[in-house]
VMD Tcl script that builds the backbone (N, CA, C; Angstrom):
set m [mol new atoms 468]
animate dup $m
set s [atomselect $m all]
$s set {name element resname resid chain x y z} {
  {N N UNK 1 A 68.984 146.360 70.068}
  {CA C UNK 1 A 70.295 146.974 69.618}
  {C C UNK 1 A 70.212 148.359 70.545}
  {N N UNK 2 A 71.677 148.604 71.439}
  {CA C UNK 2 A 70.622 149.780 72.227}
  {C C UNK 2 A 72.416 150.930 72.485}
  {N N UNK 3 A 72.598 151.823 72.316}
  {CA C UNK 3 A 73.398 152.223 72.419}
  {C C UNK 3 A 73.960 152.812 73.614}
  {N N UNK 4 A 75.422 151.772 74.080}
  {CA C UNK 4 A 75.585 153.029 75.369}
  {C C UNK 4 A 75.522 153.844 75.781}
  {N N UNK 5 A 75.344 154.655 76.558}
  {CA C UNK 5 A 75.543 155.945 76.478}
  {C C UNK 5 A 77.327 156.056 77.930}
  {N N UNK 6 A 77.680 155.181 79.239}
  {CA C UNK 6 A 78.700 155.253 79.404}
  {C C UNK 6 A 79.617 153.449 78.909}
  {N N UNK 7 A 81.068 154.064 78.195}
  {CA C UNK 7 A 81.259 152.719 77.992}
  {C C UNK 7 A 82.638 152.710 78.579}
  {N N UNK 8 A 82.859 153.986 79.549}
  {CA C UNK 8 A 84.453 154.581 79.631}
  {C C UNK 8 A 84.404 152.911 80.394}
  {N N UNK 9 A 84.147 152.133 81.508}
  {CA C UNK 9 A 84.024 150.934 82.332}
  {C C UNK 9 A 84.955 149.746 81.289}
  {N N UNK 10 A 83.851 149.894 80.537}
  {CA C UNK 10 A 84.266 148.821 79.424}
  {C C UNK 10 A 85.909 148.925 78.555}
  {N N UNK 11 A 86.299 150.393 78.567}
  {CA C UNK 11 A 87.128 150.822 77.306}
  {C C UNK 11 A 88.696 150.930 79.431}
  {N N UNK 12 A 88.032 150.959 80.173}
  {CA C UNK 12 A 89.289 150.746 80.879}
  {C C UNK 12 A 89.634 149.584 81.547}
  {N N UNK 13 A 88.235 148.487 81.073}
  {CA C UNK 13 A 88.585 146.935 81.751}
  {C C UNK 13 A 89.387 146.470 80.901}
  {N N UNK 14 A 89.389 147.169 79.514}
  {CA C UNK 14 A 90.139 146.526 78.189}
  {C C UNK 14 A 91.792 147.024 78.160}
  {N N UNK 15 A 91.725 147.538 78.993}
  {CA C UNK 15 A 92.668 148.590 79.121}
  {C C UNK 15 A 93.862 148.035 79.939}
  {N N UNK 16 A 92.746 147.727 81.264}
  {CA C UNK 16 A 93.699 147.601 82.204}
  {C C UNK 16 A 93.607 145.750 83.152}
  {N N UNK 17 A 92.504 145.174 82.095}
  {CA C UNK 17 A 92.688 143.894 82.401}
  {C C UNK 17 A 93.044 143.220 81.238}
  {N N UNK 18 A 92.732 143.228 79.916}
  {CA C UNK 18 A 93.452 143.287 78.855}
  {C C UNK 18 A 95.172 144.123 77.996}
  {N N UNK 19 A 95.219 144.425 78.578}
  {CA C UNK 19 A 96.411 145.382 78.198}
  {C C UNK 19 A 96.084 146.019 76.706}
  {N N UNK 20 A 94.610 146.734 76.096}
  {CA C UNK 20 A 94.689 147.410 74.901}
  {C C UNK 20 A 95.454 148.019 75.254}
  {N N UNK 21 A 96.367 148.201 73.744}
  {CA C UNK 21 A 97.095 149.693 73.761}
  {C C UNK 21 A 97.070 150.244 71.996}
  {N N UNK 22 A 95.773 150.947 71.374}
  {CA C UNK 22 A 96.245 151.505 70.239}
  {C C UNK 22 A 96.607 152.303 69.965}
  {N N UNK 23 A 97.777 151.456 68.137}
  {CA C UNK 23 A 98.198 152.346 68.299}
  {C C UNK 23 A 98.168 152.543 66.402}
  {N N UNK 24 A 99.172 152.879 65.820}
  {CA C UNK 24 A 98.365 152.679 63.994}
  {C C UNK 24 A 99.810 152.181 63.935}
  {N N UNK 25 A 99.973 151.099 63.278}
  {CA C UNK 25 A 101.130 150.601 62.901}
  {C C UNK 25 A 101.119 149.634 62.366}
  {N N UNK 26 A 101.895 148.870 61.093}
  {CA C UNK 26 A 100.854 147.829 60.373}
  {C C UNK 26 A 102.329 146.506 61.078}
  {N N UNK 27 A 102.865 146.893 61.543}
  {CA C UNK 27 A 103.723 146.019 62.773}
  {C C UNK 27 A 103.261 145.315 63.641}
  {N N UNK 28 A 103.715 143.701 63.640}
  {CA C UNK 28 A 103.632 143.214 64.912}
  {C C UNK 28 A 103.813 143.779 66.251}
  {N N UNK 29 A 103.023 143.442 66.961}
  {CA C UNK 29 A 103.738 144.326 68.387}
  {C C UNK 29 A 102.016 143.687 69.612}
  {N N UNK 30 A 102.701 143.787 70.226}
  {CA C UNK 30 A 101.515 142.940 71.748}
  {C C UNK 30 A 100.527 144.562 71.607}
  {N N UNK 31 A 99.839 144.057 71.141}
  {CA C UNK 31 A 98.075 145.040 71.140}
  {C C UNK 31 A 97.119 144.280 72.117}
  {N N UNK 32 A 96.938 143.326 72.718}
  {CA C UNK 32 A 96.230 143.106 73.689}
  {C C UNK 32 A 96.001 141.664 74.098}
  {N N UNK 33 A 96.308 141.979 75.328}
  {CA C UNK 33 A 96.556 140.349 76.230}
  {C C UNK 33 A 95.574 140.102 76.588}
  {N N UNK 34 A 94.472 139.074 75.218}
  {CA C UNK 34 A 93.209 138.257 75.831}
  {C C UNK 34 A 93.179 137.298 76.304}
  {N N UNK 35 A 92.306 137.095 76.987}
  {CA C UNK 35 A 91.782 136.104 78.302}
  {C C UNK 35 A 92.010 134.798 77.410}
  {N N UNK 36 A 92.372 133.882 77.690}
  {CA C UNK 36 A 92.438 132.473 77.573}
  {C C UNK 36 A 91.643 131.811 77.602}
  {N N UNK 37 A 91.589 130.294 76.545}
  {CA C UNK 37 A 91.636 130.148 75.470}
  {C C UNK 37 A 91.696 131.416 74.517}
  {N N UNK 38 A 92.848 131.055 73.566}
  {CA C UNK 38 A 92.418 132.251 72.499}
  {C C UNK 38 A 93.284 131.727 71.555}
  {N N UNK 39 A 92.563 132.436 70.181}
  {CA C UNK 39 A 93.482 132.006 68.777}
  {C C UNK 39 A 93.355 133.182 68.083}
  {N N UNK 40 A 94.426 133.421 66.876}
  {CA C UNK 40 A 94.838 135.177 66.473}
  {C C UNK 40 A 94.332 134.522 64.935}
  {N N UNK 41 A 93.808 135.009 63.775}
  {CA C UNK 41 A 93.163 134.546 62.782}
  {C C UNK 41 A 93.507 135.825 61.902}
  {N N UNK 42 A 94.520 135.861 60.762}
  {CA C UNK 42 A 95.190 136.481 59.903}
  {C C UNK 42 A 93.420 136.687 59.057}
  {N N UNK 43 A 93.198 137.963 59.219}
  {CA C UNK 43 A 92.085 138.341 58.162}
  {C C UNK 43 A 92.742 138.437 56.503}
  {N N UNK 44 A 91.155 138.352 55.621}
  {CA C UNK 44 A 92.014 138.665 53.907}
  {C C UNK 44 A 91.731 140.024 53.552}
  {N N UNK 45 A 92.633 140.720 52.549}
  {CA C UNK 45 A 92.883 142.115 52.587}
  {C C UNK 45 A 91.389 142.945 51.571}
  {N N UNK 46 A 90.416 141.924 51.920}
  {CA C UNK 46 A 89.309 142.656 52.136}
  {C C UNK 46 A 87.978 142.456 52.805}
  {N N UNK 47 A 87.540 143.175 53.493}
  {CA C UNK 47 A 86.087 143.241 54.210}
  {C C UNK 47 A 84.986 141.832 54.029}
  {N N UNK 48 A 84.766 140.961 54.801}
  {CA C UNK 48 A 83.923 140.325 54.928}
  {C C UNK 48 A 82.740 141.207 54.119}
  {N N UNK 49 A 81.820 139.908 53.179}
  {CA C UNK 49 A 80.601 140.547 52.585}
  {C C UNK 49 A 79.659 140.305 53.498}
  {N N UNK 50 A 78.248 140.417 52.915}
  {CA C UNK 50 A 76.939 140.230 54.058}
  {C C UNK 50 A 77.002 138.456 54.571}
  {N N UNK 51 A 77.214 137.509 53.896}
  {CA C UNK 51 A 77.429 136.374 53.800}
  {C C UNK 51 A 77.765 135.655 54.832}
  {N N UNK 52 A 80.007 136.360 54.910}
  {CA C UNK 52 A 80.790 135.851 55.938}
  {C C UNK 52 A 80.105 136.446 57.358}
  {N N UNK 53 A 79.744 138.080 56.899}
  {CA C UNK 53 A 78.955 139.069 58.517}
  {C C UNK 53 A 77.946 137.861 59.082}
  {N N UNK 54 A 76.851 137.050 58.531}
  {CA C UNK 54 A 76.347 136.988 58.480}
  {C C UNK 54 A 76.233 134.949 58.968}
  {N N UNK 55 A 77.279 134.157 58.964}
  {CA C UNK 55 A 78.607 133.123 59.453}
  {C C UNK 55 A 78.866 133.909 60.766}
  {N N UNK 56 A 79.333 135.163 60.670}
  {CA C UNK 56 A 80.387 135.378 62.547}
  {C C UNK 56 A 78.724 134.848 63.275}
  {N N UNK 57 A 78.352 136.036 62.769}
  {CA C UNK 57 A 76.768 136.594 63.617}
  {C C UNK 57 A 76.187 135.644 64.183}
  {N N UNK 58 A 75.507 134.359 63.333}
  {CA C UNK 58 A 75.325 132.552 63.710}
  {C C UNK 58 A 76.392 132.443 64.598}
  {N N UNK 59 A 77.822 132.372 64.361}
  {CA C UNK 59 A 78.869 131.944 65.260}
  {C C UNK 59 A 78.008 132.285 67.436}
  {N N UNK 60 A 77.618 133.497 67.635}
  {CA C UNK 60 A 77.281 133.841 68.754}
  {C C UNK 60 A 75.259 133.423 68.832}
  {N N UNK 61 A 74.999 133.660 67.987}
  {CA C UNK 61 A 74.323 132.340 67.787}
  {C C UNK 61 A 73.796 130.804 68.796}
  {N N UNK 62 A 74.460 130.010 67.590}
  {CA C UNK 62 A 74.561 128.578 68.263}
  {C C UNK 62 A 75.357 128.290 70.103}
  {N N UNK 63 A 76.510 129.885 69.658}
  {CA C UNK 63 A 76.364 129.299 71.988}
  {C C UNK 63 A 75.736 130.552 72.820}
  {N N UNK 64 A 74.929 130.794 71.880}
  {CA C UNK 64 A 73.533 130.867 72.884}
  {C C UNK 64 A 73.585 132.260 73.897}
  {N N UNK 65 A 74.729 133.179 73.141}
  {CA C UNK 65 A 74.788 134.121 73.587}
  {C C UNK 65 A 73.567 135.059 73.177}
  {N N UNK 66 A 73.075 135.640 73.958}
  {CA C UNK 66 A 71.659 136.781 73.915}
  {C C UNK 66 A 71.735 138.142 74.404}
  {N N UNK 67 A 72.929 138.727 74.806}
  {CA C UNK 67 A 73.508 140.255 74.819}
  {C C UNK 67 A 74.536 139.943 75.069}
  {N N UNK 68 A 75.214 140.840 73.785}
  {CA C UNK 68 A 76.901 140.851 74.031}
  {C C UNK 68 A 77.214 142.233 73.600}
  {N N UNK 69 A 78.606 143.169 73.853}
  {CA C UNK 69 A 79.307 144.980 73.067}
  {C C UNK 69 A 79.635 144.224 72.487}
  {N N UNK 70 A 79.039 145.190 71.684}
  {CA C UNK 70 A 79.754 145.951 70.515}
  {C C UNK 70 A 80.688 147.288 70.528}
  {N N UNK 71 A 81.988 146.653 70.541}
  {CA C UNK 71 A 83.100 148.089 70.742}
  {C C UNK 71 A 83.781 148.628 70.009}
  {N N UNK 72 A 82.886 149.700 69.748}
  {CA C UNK 72 A 84.265 150.730 68.162}
  {C C UNK 72 A 84.920 151.388 68.663}
  {N N UNK 73 A 86.226 151.186 68.897}
  {CA C UNK 73 A 87.432 152.395 69.097}
  {C C UNK 73 A 87.276 154.055 68.855}
  {N N UNK 74 A 86.468 154.703 70.378}
  {CA C UNK 74 A 86.250 156.428 70.231}
  {C C UNK 74 A 84.535 155.998 69.039}
  {N N UNK 75 A 84.338 155.184 69.302}
  {CA C UNK 75 A 82.419 155.768 68.317}
  {C C UNK 75 A 82.019 155.163 69.210}
  {N N UNK 76 A 79.968 155.242 68.876}
  {CA C UNK 76 A 79.759 154.742 69.795}
  {C C UNK 76 A 79.921 153.325 69.816}
  {N N UNK 77 A 78.925 152.597 71.374}
  {CA C UNK 77 A 79.061 151.204 71.499}
  {C C UNK 77 A 77.824 150.814 71.891}
  {N N UNK 78 A 76.928 149.113 72.048}
  {CA C UNK 78 A 76.543 148.523 72.047}
  {C C UNK 78 A 76.211 147.452 72.675}
  {N N UNK 79 A 75.016 147.589 73.486}
  {CA C UNK 79 A 74.684 145.912 73.448}
  {C C UNK 79 A 73.758 145.666 72.631}
  {N N UNK 80 A 73.474 144.375 71.890}
  {CA C UNK 80 A 72.865 144.176 70.741}
  {C C UNK 80 A 72.686 142.528 71.166}
  {N N UNK 81 A 71.716 141.854 70.568}
  {CA C UNK 81 A 71.349 139.833 70.268}
  {C C UNK 81 A 71.433 139.972 69.360}
  {N N UNK 82 A 72.372 138.871 69.137}
  {CA C UNK 82 A 73.043 138.404 67.873}
  {C C UNK 82 A 71.992 138.339 66.970}
  {N N UNK 83 A 70.700 137.339 67.638}
  {CA C UNK 83 A 69.484 137.421 67.073}
  {C C UNK 83 A 68.744 138.445 66.066}
  {N N UNK 84 A 69.706 139.337 66.864}
  {CA C UNK 84 A 68.446 140.771 65.598}
  {C C UNK 84 A 68.618 140.965 64.229}
  {N N UNK 85 A 69.244 140.324 64.117}
  {CA C UNK 85 A 70.396 139.997 62.800}
  {C C UNK 85 A 70.848 140.920 61.665}
  {N N UNK 86 A 71.472 142.196 63.240}
  {CA C UNK 86 A 71.612 143.990 61.805}
  {C C UNK 86 A 72.484 143.260 60.443}
  {N N UNK 87 A 72.096 143.864 59.882}
  {CA C UNK 87 A 72.354 143.803 58.299}
  {C C UNK 87 A 73.941 144.582 58.447}
  {N N UNK 88 A 74.916 143.974 57.688}
  {CA C UNK 88 A 75.982 144.660 57.214}
  {C C UNK 88 A 76.083 146.193 57.553}
  {N N UNK 89 A 76.469 147.364 58.066}
  {CA C UNK 89 A 76.885 148.541 57.916}
  {C C UNK 89 A 75.504 149.233 58.290}
  {N N UNK 90 A 74.814 148.388 58.711}
  {CA C UNK 90 A 74.102 148.738 60.066}
  {C C UNK 90 A 73.600 150.837 60.239}
  {N N UNK 91 A 73.031 151.233 59.814}
  {CA C UNK 91 A 72.938 152.441 60.547}
  {C C UNK 91 A 72.127 153.560 60.712}
  {N N UNK 92 A 71.481 154.572 61.505}
  {CA C UNK 92 A 70.550 154.527 61.903}
  {C C UNK 92 A 71.009 156.590 62.185}
  {N N UNK 93 A 69.544 157.287 62.362}
  {CA C UNK 93 A 70.017 158.958 62.942}
  {C C UNK 93 A 68.772 158.779 64.004}
  {N N UNK 94 A 70.702 159.236 65.152}
  {CA C UNK 94 A 69.720 159.237 66.203}
  {C C UNK 94 A 69.305 160.706 66.616}
  {N N UNK 95 A 67.954 160.773 66.395}
  {CA C UNK 95 A 67.632 162.252 66.628}
  {C C UNK 95 A 67.531 162.926 67.864}
  {N N UNK 96 A 67.972 162.231 68.671}
  {CA C UNK 96 A 67.537 162.987 69.937}
  {C C UNK 96 A 69.534 163.492 70.258}
  {N N UNK 97 A 70.279 163.251 69.464}
  {CA C UNK 97 A 72.330 163.726 69.768}
  {C C UNK 97 A 71.909 164.581 68.302}
  {N N UNK 98 A 71.272 163.935 67.191}
  {CA C UNK 98 A 71.703 164.318 66.050}
  {C C UNK 98 A 73.014 164.099 65.557}
  {N N UNK 99 A 72.355 162.984 65.360}
  {CA C UNK 99 A 73.760 162.561 64.557}
  {C C UNK 99 A 73.364 160.579 63.396}
  {N N UNK 100 A 74.691 160.302 62.914}
  {CA C UNK 100 A 74.456 159.213 62.357}
  {C C UNK 100 A 75.007 158.350 63.200}
  {N N UNK 101 A 74.318 157.190 63.489}
  {CA C UNK 101 A 75.004 156.098 64.775}
  {C C UNK 101 A 74.696 155.021 63.593}
  {N N UNK 102 A 76.852 154.288 63.566}
  {CA C UNK 102 A 76.658 153.440 62.562}
  {C C UNK 102 A 77.503 151.892 63.986}
  {N N UNK 103 A 77.133 150.498 63.422}
  {CA C UNK 103 A 76.623 149.637 64.229}
  {C C UNK 103 A 78.060 149.269 63.337}
  {N N UNK 104 A 79.207 148.400 64.629}
  {CA C UNK 104 A 80.634 147.946 63.725}
  {C C UNK 104 A 80.275 146.782 62.464}
  {N N UNK 105 A 80.817 146.638 61.608}
  {CA C UNK 105 A 81.341 145.017 61.187}
  {C C UNK 105 A 81.781 143.990 62.204}
  {N N UNK 106 A 81.817 143.233 62.265}
  {CA C UNK 106 A 82.414 141.485 62.287}
  {C C UNK 106 A 84.517 141.901 62.050}
  {N N UNK 107 A 84.730 142.620 60.667}
  {CA C UNK 107 A 85.858 142.265 60.258}
  {C C UNK 107 A 85.895 144.125 60.597}
  {N N UNK 108 A 86.694 144.190 61.647}
  {CA C UNK 108 A 87.636 145.269 62.319}
  {C C UNK 108 A 87.713 145.821 60.223}
  {N N UNK 109 A 87.001 147.428 59.465}
  {CA C UNK 109 A 87.602 147.941 58.633}
  {C C UNK 109 A 88.146 149.330 58.720}
  {N N UNK 110 A 89.105 149.602 59.839}
  {CA C UNK 110 A 88.878 150.736 60.007}
  {C C UNK 110 A 89.458 151.336 61.352}
  {N N UNK 111 A 88.839 150.185 61.973}
  {CA C UNK 111 A 89.266 150.865 63.960}
  {C C UNK 111 A 88.976 149.892 63.966}
  {N N UNK 112 A 89.179 149.799 64.988}
  {CA C UNK 112 A 89.168 148.729 66.045}
  {C C UNK 112 A 87.871 147.941 66.739}
  {N N UNK 113 A 87.072 147.038 67.009}
  {CA C UNK 113 A 86.552 146.342 66.829}
  {C C UNK 113 A 86.403 144.842 67.752}
  {N N UNK 114 A 86.001 145.419 68.670}
  {CA C UNK 114 A 85.909 144.146 70.363}
  {C C UNK 114 A 84.181 143.698 70.375}
  {N N UNK 115 A 83.788 141.993 70.541}
  {CA C UNK 115 A 83.037 142.401 70.578}
  {C C UNK 115 A 82.830 141.280 71.226}
  {N N UNK 116 A 82.082 140.727 72.590}
  {CA C UNK 116 A 82.056 139.562 73.028}
  {C C UNK 116 A 81.107 139.727 74.490}
  {N N UNK 117 A 80.371 138.740 75.636}
  {CA C UNK 117 A 80.481 138.617 76.422}
  {C C UNK 117 A 80.127 138.868 77.695}
  {N N UNK 118 A 78.979 139.391 78.568}
  {CA C UNK 118 A 79.962 140.228 79.442}
  {C C UNK 118 A 80.689 139.957 80.628}
  {N N UNK 119 A 81.222 138.451 80.739}
  {CA C UNK 119 A 82.459 138.139 81.784}
  {C C UNK 119 A 83.940 138.232 80.184}
  {N N UNK 120 A 83.025 138.033 79.150}
  {CA C UNK 120 A 84.531 138.114 77.380}
  {C C UNK 120 A 84.396 136.725 78.019}
  {N N UNK 121 A 83.979 135.715 78.154}
  {CA C UNK 121 A 84.366 134.384 78.086}
  {C C UNK 121 A 84.498 134.245 76.469}
  {N N UNK 122 A 83.444 134.880 75.897}
  {CA C UNK 122 A 83.784 134.679 73.950}
  {C C UNK 122 A 84.001 136.517 73.630}
  {N N UNK 123 A 84.906 136.375 72.959}
  {CA C UNK 123 A 84.578 137.591 72.397}
  {C C UNK 123 A 85.714 137.768 71.288}
  {N N UNK 124 A 85.624 138.731 70.614}
  {CA C UNK 124 A 86.080 138.477 69.038}
  {C C UNK 124 A 86.711 140.205 68.893}
  {N N UNK 125 A 87.781 140.689 68.923}
  {CA C UNK 125 A 88.761 141.547 69.107}
  {C C UNK 125 A 89.392 141.957 67.864}
  {N N UNK 126 A 88.952 142.709 67.273}
  {CA C UNK 126 A 90.127 142.920 65.797}
  {C C UNK 126 A 90.793 143.809 65.868}
  {N N UNK 127 A 92.359 143.706 64.916}
  {CA C UNK 127 A 93.248 144.779 64.920}
  {C C UNK 127 A 92.939 145.224 63.342}
  {N N UNK 128 A 92.162 146.717 63.015}
  {CA C UNK 128 A 92.517 146.565 61.721}
  {C C UNK 128 A 94.049 146.705 60.586}
  {N N UNK 129 A 95.083 147.435 61.445}
  {CA C UNK 129 A 95.861 147.594 60.467}
  {C C UNK 129 A 96.825 146.287 60.595}
  {N N UNK 130 A 95.882 145.397 61.360}
  {CA C UNK 130 A 97.203 144.394 61.646}
  {C C UNK 130 A 96.240 143.314 60.640}
  {N N UNK 131 A 95.337 143.768 60.422}
  {CA C UNK 131 A 94.221 142.399 59.064}
  {C C UNK 131 A 94.345 140.988 60.351}
  {N N UNK 132 A 93.739 141.470 61.666}
  {CA C UNK 132 A 94.174 140.127 62.477}
  {C C UNK 132 A 92.396 140.506 63.660}
  {N N UNK 133 A 92.691 139.125 64.038}
  {CA C UNK 133 A 90.978 138.520 64.669}
  {C C UNK 133 A 91.347 138.013 66.237}
  {N N UNK 134 A 91.805 138.583 67.420}
  {CA C UNK 134 A 91.596 137.269 68.034}
  {C C UNK 134 A 90.307 136.744 68.844}
  {N N UNK 135 A 90.268 135.553 68.521}
  {CA C UNK 135 A 89.430 134.859 69.480}
  {C C UNK 135 A 89.504 134.067 70.432}
  {N N UNK 136 A 88.789 134.685 71.809}
  {CA C UNK 136 A 88.950 134.131 72.775}
  {C C UNK 136 A 87.131 133.041 73.232}
  {N N UNK 137 A 87.678 131.755 73.381}
  {CA C UNK 137 A 86.418 131.319 73.963}
  {C C UNK 137 A 86.575 129.503 73.133}
  {N N UNK 138 A 87.069 128.649 73.641}
  {CA C UNK 138 A 87.109 127.184 72.858}
  {C C UNK 138 A 85.474 127.125 71.740}
  {N N UNK 139 A 84.668 127.196 72.553}
  {CA C UNK 139 A 83.840 126.884 71.216}
  {C C UNK 139 A 83.421 127.960 70.175}
  {N N UNK 140 A 84.011 129.411 70.343}
  {CA C UNK 140 A 83.704 129.750 69.242}
  {C C UNK 140 A 84.795 129.719 68.574}
  {N N UNK 141 A 86.068 130.365 69.063}
  {CA C UNK 141 A 87.837 129.363 68.494}
  {C C UNK 141 A 87.852 127.972 67.611}
  {N N UNK 142 A 86.376 127.124 67.799}
  {CA C UNK 142 A 86.417 125.792 67.115}
  {C C UNK 142 A 85.545 126.355 65.771}
  {N N UNK 143 A 84.524 127.406 66.645}
  {CA C UNK 143 A 83.740 127.599 64.463}
  {C C UNK 143 A 84.244 128.081 64.402}
  {N N UNK 144 A 84.983 129.094 64.169}
  {CA C UNK 144 A 86.005 130.508 63.163}
  {C C UNK 144 A 87.147 129.382 62.458}
  {N N UNK 145 A 87.873 128.297 63.079}
  {CA C UNK 145 A 88.251 127.005 62.767}
  {C C UNK 145 A 87.596 126.699 61.062}
  {N N UNK 146 A 86.118 125.818 62.252}
  {CA C UNK 146 A 85.354 124.891 61.008}
  {C C UNK 146 A 85.269 125.646 59.787}
  {N N UNK 147 A 85.356 127.104 59.975}
  {CA C UNK 147 A 84.402 128.294 58.414}
  {C C UNK 147 A 85.502 128.947 58.227}
  {N N UNK 148 A 86.681 128.385 58.471}
  {CA C UNK 148 A 88.269 129.177 58.152}
  {C C UNK 148 A 87.842 129.489 57.057}
  {N N UNK 149 A 87.662 128.730 56.078}
  {CA C UNK 149 A 87.782 128.694 54.356}
  {C C UNK 149 A 86.545 129.768 54.243}
  {N N UNK 150 A 85.469 129.695 54.051}
  {CA C UNK 150 A 84.300 130.376 54.356}
  {C C UNK 150 A 84.722 131.932 54.660}
  {N N UNK 151 A 85.546 132.124 55.767}
  {CA C UNK 151 A 85.700 133.384 56.126}
  {C C UNK 151 A 86.884 133.722 55.372}
  {N N UNK 152 A 87.612 132.864 54.835}
  {CA C UNK 152 A 89.328 133.550 54.188}
  {C C UNK 152 A 89.798 133.354 55.550}
  {N N UNK 153 A 90.091 133.396 56.196}
  {CA C UNK 153 A 91.082 133.440 57.347}
  {C C UNK 153 A 91.914 132.322 57.392}
  {N N UNK 154 A 92.824 132.348 57.901}
  {CA C UNK 154 A 94.466 131.574 58.665}
  {C C UNK 154 A 94.815 131.669 60.027}
  {N N UNK 155 A 94.930 130.337 60.945}
  {CA C UNK 155 A 95.420 131.378 61.606}
  {C C UNK 155 A 96.748 131.531 61.830}
  {N N UNK 156 A 97.192 132.838 62.522}
  {CA C UNK 156 A 98.312 133.138 62.600}
  {C C UNK 156 A 99.691 132.715 62.960}
}
mol reanalyze $m
mol bondsrecalc $m
mol representation Tube
mol addrep $m
């Protein structure tokens, strides 16, 4: 895992190419126009536990994606290898910047969290207040559908 020192280009791409519009509301609105194919899933009221987070992480490992972006709106962003299997609520002290660094969970628990490969063929876009995730890429969509009961999600 590595903190991205300059993630402005990634956020610009999300705004320009995918129409990302951050907004605080619990009303449905077009907040992102993800690459096709995609499917929207409704999340449970509670955050995912460690086992559910590991399950989602395993999807990226199964797809042989060894470098992903993890973007946390208005916070640190990362590149990481899902095979690292970072624990839920992973954090550490960055001595150089003298601050705590928090790696986001796959469940958007208070902020927008995005995970994807370099070309966003496979991605996970999470909206915290609408309690939904947008999953892109046929194979990744299928893994979420096949494990919907374990993740307590439903197609929106």
